[in-house]
N, C-alpha and C positions, 0 to 999 in steps of 0.2 A: 648570058649575063644580061639582066635588065639594066638600061641606060636611062638616065636623066640629064636634063639640060641644066647646066650651071647658071644660076641667076645673075652671076657676076659678068662672066665673059661669053656665055652662050654655047660652050663647047659641050658635047656629048660626053658624060663621063659614068662610070660605073655606079649604080645605084647604093652599093656598099661602101662607096670611097667616103671618108670623114671630110677630106679637102679636095677641092679641085686640083689636079695636077697641073693645070695649065696656069691659074691665076692665084691659087692657094686660098680661095674662098672657102670659108668653113660651111661645109653642106649640112652638117647636122646642127641643129638649133642650140644656141647658148641660152643659159638661164640669165635674167636681166643683170645679176651681180657679175657674171662672167663677161657679158657684153660691156659693161661699164668699165671693167678692168681693162679689156682689151682696147677700148677707145681712149682711155687715159693713157695707156702705153703708146698707142699709135700717134697720139697727139702731144705727147710729152717731150719731143725732141725739138730741135731747130728745124725749122720747115722751109724748104724749097720744093717745089713739086718733084725735081728730080731726085731727091733724098728719100721719098717714100718707097717703100718695098710694096710689092704687089698685094701681100697679105694686109699691110696697113691700110692701103688704098681701098681695099674691099670693106674693112671694118668702118673706115671713114665715110666711105658712100652709103652704107647701111644706117649709119648714124645720121647723115644728113638727110636722107630720105625719111628717116623717123623724126626729124625736126629738131636735131641738135644744131644749135646756131653756129657754134665754132667749126663743127664739122661742114656745115654749109659754106662757111667761110673759106675753107681748106679746098671745098670742091671748086669754088670759084678761082682760087689759085691755080688748081690743076688745069681748068680750062683756060685760064688767062695765059699760062706758059706752055701748056701741052704736056702730056706725061706718057712715057712708054709709047703705046700705040694710040693714045688719044691725042687727036689734032687739037691744035688751038682754036678757040672759039669765043670771041668776045662776047657774043650774044648769050651764050650759055654761062660764061663767067659772070656777066651782069645779072643773070637771072638768079643764080646762087648766091651773089653778094646781096641782091635784093631780099631774098628770103632770109638771109642771116641778119640784115638790118631790121628788117621787119620784126624779126624775133628778138631785137634790142642789143644786138652785138655791135658795140661801137665801132671796132676796126673795119667792119664791113661797110658801115655808112661812111667811114673816111675813105675807103677804097673807091667806093662809087663815086664820091666827089672828086677824088684824084682823077678817075676815068673821064668825068664829065669835062675835067679842065684840058685833058689833052686834045 
């Protein structure tokens, strides 16, 4: 059986798998409409990093890397507080908040200001 590396968690999985069994990352490509629907669903709840499911995290991370400002803000939250096996990193949190603020997401600019005041 041919194996591929999951782009989300790095584990080797079967090439015929639709989702990574480790982190639930969807290995088959989504249409842009499906991706938008998944992102809206992942971003639609009340957010604290520990409330994210692994599948939602993978969707948010993909969107953040693609330039979605709200998803970039959520990635900052993940690194600010830590999430599952992702350790806290103030440097990475600030980097995501800066990307989000640069894209015009006001809560990210506010969070950066708050972090400067601490």
